[in-house]
C-alpha positions as CSV (number, residue, x, y, z in Angstrom):
1,M,16.8,9.0,-3.1
2,S,13.5,7.3,-3.1
3,Y,10.1,8.8,-3.3
4,I,8.9,7.0,-0.1
5,E,11.5,6.0,2.3
6,F,10.3,3.5,4.9
7,E,11.2,5.1,7.9
8,P,11.0,3.7,11.5
9,K,7.4,5.7,12.2
10,Y,6.1,3.3,9.9
11,R,7.3,-0.2,11.2
12,T,4.7,-2.4,12.9
13,Y,7.2,-4.5,14.2
14,T,5.4,-7.3,12.5
15,I,6.0,-9.7,9.8
16,M,3.9,-7.4,7.7
17,D,6.7,-5.0,7.6
18,R,8.2,-7.0,4.9
19,E,5.0,-6.8,2.8
20,H,4.9,-2.8,3.5
21,E,8.5,-2.2,2.1
22,Q,7.4,-4.4,-1.1
23,L,4.5,-2.0,-1.7
24,I,6.8,0.9,-1.3
25,S,9.4,-0.7,-3.6
26,I,6.5,-1.0,-6.5
27,I,5.8,2.9,-5.7
28,N,9.4,3.6,-5.7
29,R,10.2,2.1,-9.1
30,F,7.0,3.6,-10.5
31,F,8.1,7.0,-9.6
32,D,11.5,6.6,-10.7
33,E,10.3,5.4,-14.1
34,W,7.8,8.2,-14.4
35,V,10.5,10.8,-13.4
36,G,12.7,9.6,-16.2
37,N,10.1,9.7,-19.0
38,K,6.6,11.2,-18.3
39,G,5.3,9.2,-21.3
40,V,5.9,5.9,-19.4
41,N,3.2,3.1,-19.6
42,S,2.0,3.2,-16.1
43,L,-0.6,0.6,-16.2
44,P,1.8,-2.3,-15.6
45,Y,3.0,-0.4,-12.3
46,L,-0.6,0.2,-11.0
47,L,-1.6,-3.4,-12.1
48,E,1.3,-4.8,-10.0
49,L,0.5,-2.6,-7.1
50,A,-3.3,-3.7,-7.2
51,E,-2.3,-7.4,-7.3
52,Y,0.4,-7.2,-4.7
53,G,-2.0,-4.6,-2.8
54,Q,-4.5,-7.3,-2.5
55,N,-2.4,-10.3,-1.8
56,H,-1.1,-8.4,1.0
57,F,-4.0,-7.3,2.3
58,D,-5.4,-10.9,2.1
59,S,-2.2,-11.7,4.2
60,E,-2.7,-9.0,6.7
61,E,-5.8,-10.3,7.3
62,R,-5.0,-13.6,7.9
63,F,-2.4,-12.4,10.3
64,M,-4.7,-10.5,12.0
65,E,-7.2,-13.4,12.5
66,N,-4.8,-16.0,13.6
67,N,-3.5,-13.2,16.1
68,H,-7.1,-12.4,17.6
69,S,-6.6,-8.6,16.7
70,N,-9.3,-6.3,17.2
71,N,-11.4,-4.3,14.8
72,I,-10.8,-7.2,11.9
73,E,-14.0,-6.3,10.0
74,E,-13.4,-2.4,10.2
75,H,-10.0,-3.2,8.9
76,K,-11.2,-5.2,6.0
77,A,-13.8,-2.6,5.0
78,I,-10.7,-0.1,4.9
79,H,-8.9,-2.4,3.0
80,K,-11.8,-2.9,0.5
81,K,-12.1,0.7,0.0
82,L,-8.4,1.2,-0.7
83,M,-8.5,-1.3,-3.2
84,E,-11.8,0.2,-5.1
85,R,-10.0,3.6,-5.0
86,L,-6.8,2.2,-6.8
87,V,-9.2,0.2,-9.2
88,E,-10.7,3.7,-9.9
89,M,-7.3,5.0,-10.6
90,I,-6.5,2.1,-13.0
91,Q,-9.6,2.6,-14.9
92,R,-9.2,6.2,-15.5
93,I,-5.5,5.4,-16.6
94,Q,-7.1,3.0,-19.1
95,N,-9.1,5.9,-20.2
96,G,-6.4,8.1,-20.9
97,E,-5.9,10.1,-17.8
98,E,-2.2,11.2,-17.4
99,I,-0.3,10.4,-14.3
100,T,0.6,13.5,-12.6
101,M,2.6,14.1,-9.2
102,E,-0.7,14.2,-7.4
103,T,-1.1,10.2,-8.6
104,F,2.0,9.8,-6.7
105,Q,1.0,11.8,-3.4
106,F,-2.1,9.9,-3.3
107,L,-0.6,6.6,-3.7
108,Q,1.9,7.7,-0.8
109,H,-0.9,9.1,1.4
110,W,-3.2,5.7,0.5
111,L,-0.1,3.6,1.8
112,M,1.7,5.6,4.6
113,N,-1.3,6.7,6.6
114,H,-3.0,3.3,6.2
115,I,0.5,1.8,7.7
116,A,0.9,4.4,10.5
117,G,-2.6,4.7,11.5
118,T,-4.9,2.0,10.6
119,D,-2.2,-0.8,10.8
120,K,-0.5,0.0,13.8
121,A,-3.6,0.9,15.9
122,S,-5.0,-2.6,14.5
123,Y,-1.7,-4.8,15.2
124,G,-1.5,-3.4,18.9
125,V,0.3,-5.6,20.9
126,L,1.0,-7.9,18.1
127,G,4.2,-6.0,17.3
128,N,5.6,-8.1,20.2
129,K,5.0,-11.3,17.7
130,A,7.5,-9.7,15.3
131,H,9.3,-11.4,12.7
């Protein structure tokens, strides 16, 4: 069973859902590896999440601009803050901090609250332009 399930309540019914699923996949692969080996090198997973996350945020912002979504600047600021927190986490891991279950709870909260709350509110009627 995956750590994070992409439940219907998280669907935005836009092309962004595929990218959200990929972000969840990265976290789930990381979690599965960590559960099997607490000594796993977590840095590659966090770097992959940061790289894909930034690409997703850029893509999402273009999507919102192309569809004349409301509150784009606010959404960009939230993306920036989320990435800053992820970079801080990466730096702590590079400095020897251990991965704990709280790490995964943060990642789950970080992603799922953003999708279910901010994304859905920002997309509004854009879900009608899905896939």
